[in-house]
N, C-alpha and C positions, 0 to 999 in steps of 0.2 A: 504494500500500500504506500502511496506517495503522500507525504505530509506537506502541508503548506503553512507558511507563516506570513501573516500580514506584516509588511515592513514599510516604514516611512523613512524618508531621508530629508535632510535640511542642509542649507548652505551656511557655513561659518567661514567668513572671509572668502577664500577661493577654494576651500576644501569641502567635499561632500563627506558627511559623517553619518554613519548608520545610527538609527535611533537606539539600537541595542547598546552602542558604545556610550551614548549620552543618557545614562539612567535617569537623572532628574527630569530631563525634558521628556523622555519616553514615558515616565510615570505620569507626569502631568498631562500629556497628550492622551494616554490610554485611560486613566482614571478620571481625569477632569477635576472640577471643583465641587465643593459640597461634601467631600468625604475626608475632611481634615482631622476629624476626631481621632481616628486611628491611623493616621497617615503612615507612620513608621511600620506598623503591622501590615497594612494594605500593600505597601511597597515590598515588604518581605514576602508576603504571600504571592504577589504578582510574579516576582522573580522565581520563586520556588515552583509555582504551577505552570509557568511558561515552559520550562524544560520538561517537567513531569507530564504535562498534557501530551507532548509529542510522543513520549514512550507509551502512554496509555492508549492513544488513538492508534498508533502503529501496531501494538501487540493485542489490542482489544481486551485489556484488563483494567479494572479500577485499581488505583493506588491511593493509599490513605495514611494518615498519621496525625500528629499534633504539632501545633506551633505553641511554644511556651517560653517562659522566662526561666533561665537556670538560676541556681542559688547565688550567682554573682550579679544577677539582674540583666543578663544578656539575652537577647531574643534568639531562639534556636528552633529547629524543627527535628522531629524524630525521623529516623530512616523510613522512607516510604515502604509500606507493606503492600505486597501484591495480593490483590483479591481476585474475584471472578469477574465475569462480564457485567454483573448487576449488583455486586456487593463487595464489601471490604471490611476487615476488622483491624483497627489500629491498635498498636501496642503503646501503653502509657510510658512516658519518659521516666527514667530512674532518677535523674538529677533535677527534677522540676521543682521550682518554688511556686509557680503559678501557671497553669495551662490557660492560654489565651483563647485558642480556637482549635477545632478539628480542621483537617483539610482532606479533600479527596477529589478524584477525577471521575468522570462518567464513561470511560472507555470509548470505543468507536461508536459511530452513529448506528442506531438500531431503529428502523422505522416502526417497530412494535413497542417502543418504550417512549417515555416522556423525558428524553435526554436533556433538553435545554432548560429545564427547571431543576431546582433541588427537589428531592422526593419528600413526601410527607414524613417518611421514616428518617430522612436526613435531618429535617428540622426538629422533629420530636426528640431525636437522640441528643442533639445539641441542647435543646431546652431542658431535657431531663438531667443533663450533666451541668447545667448552668454555665455553659461555655458558648462562645461564638463559633462560627463555621465558615470555611471557604470551600467553594466547589467550582471546578472547571468543567466545561461542557465540550462535546465533540464539535459544536459550532464555534468554539473559541471564546465563549463567554466566561466571565469570572463573577461568581455570586458571593455575597457576604451575608451570612445569617447573623443577625444581631439578637443575642439571647435576651438582652434587657428590653428591647423594643418588640421582641417576638415577631420579627418579620425578616424576609430575605429581600435583598435588592441587588441589582446588577451593578458591579463596580465598573465593568467595561463590557461592551456588547459584542455583537456578532463579529467574529474573526479578529477580535482583539488579541487573543492568544493563538498559539499554534492550533490548527483546526483540521478536521477530517474533510477532505474535498468531496466525499460522497454525500455530505450533508448540504443540501441546497435549501435556501429559505425564501419563501414568498414574502416580499416586503409588506404585503397587506395583512399577513397573519403572524407577525413577529411576536415572540413571547412578551408578556408584560414585564416591566422593569422592576416592579415591587410586588411582592406577594406575602400574605400572611397564611396561616394554616387553613383557614376557611376558604380563602380564594384558591389555594393550591388543591384542596380537596375537590372543589367545583371543577377546576381545570382537569384534574385527573379523572373525575367521573364523566365529564364530557368526552375526553379522549377515548375512554374504554367502554362507553355506553354502547352495548350491542346485545 
């Protein structure tokens, strides 16, 4: 399977620089404004899931883990655990002073799944553990589940991350940018009503 990454370039002086090289600009372009509350954590998750989503889509497996602060107060991530095509079980960090969020990918595109949203189980799991969550989709979206606000919102949209080229999206039926559990249950029921 061939994986694609949306890339942007900009001119600095007379030199073209890849957005991957200029992380602060890339972050601002990808995430945008209005997400400053956890800016450091979002930047960390974006970097982590950018590379992990490529492996996930290519191999068609979910990968998962935790983003946490170690006992020295440094932001870290557990080693990604390999799951199946529709699930993954993360391992808790041994040196954690505070888990900030779970993270996981949604594997390759599956037309019989609701790939481009976090699942009800994803959100309920984060809420029950009182932690936030990050999720990357085959379409290249990055979602953030806010445990305190009890909702998920897209930090960056379609093809923001490495994406599965077999996923094609109709611009008229793009996923919502913010969902709570009730909305997500309605979307799930509509998708699988037969």
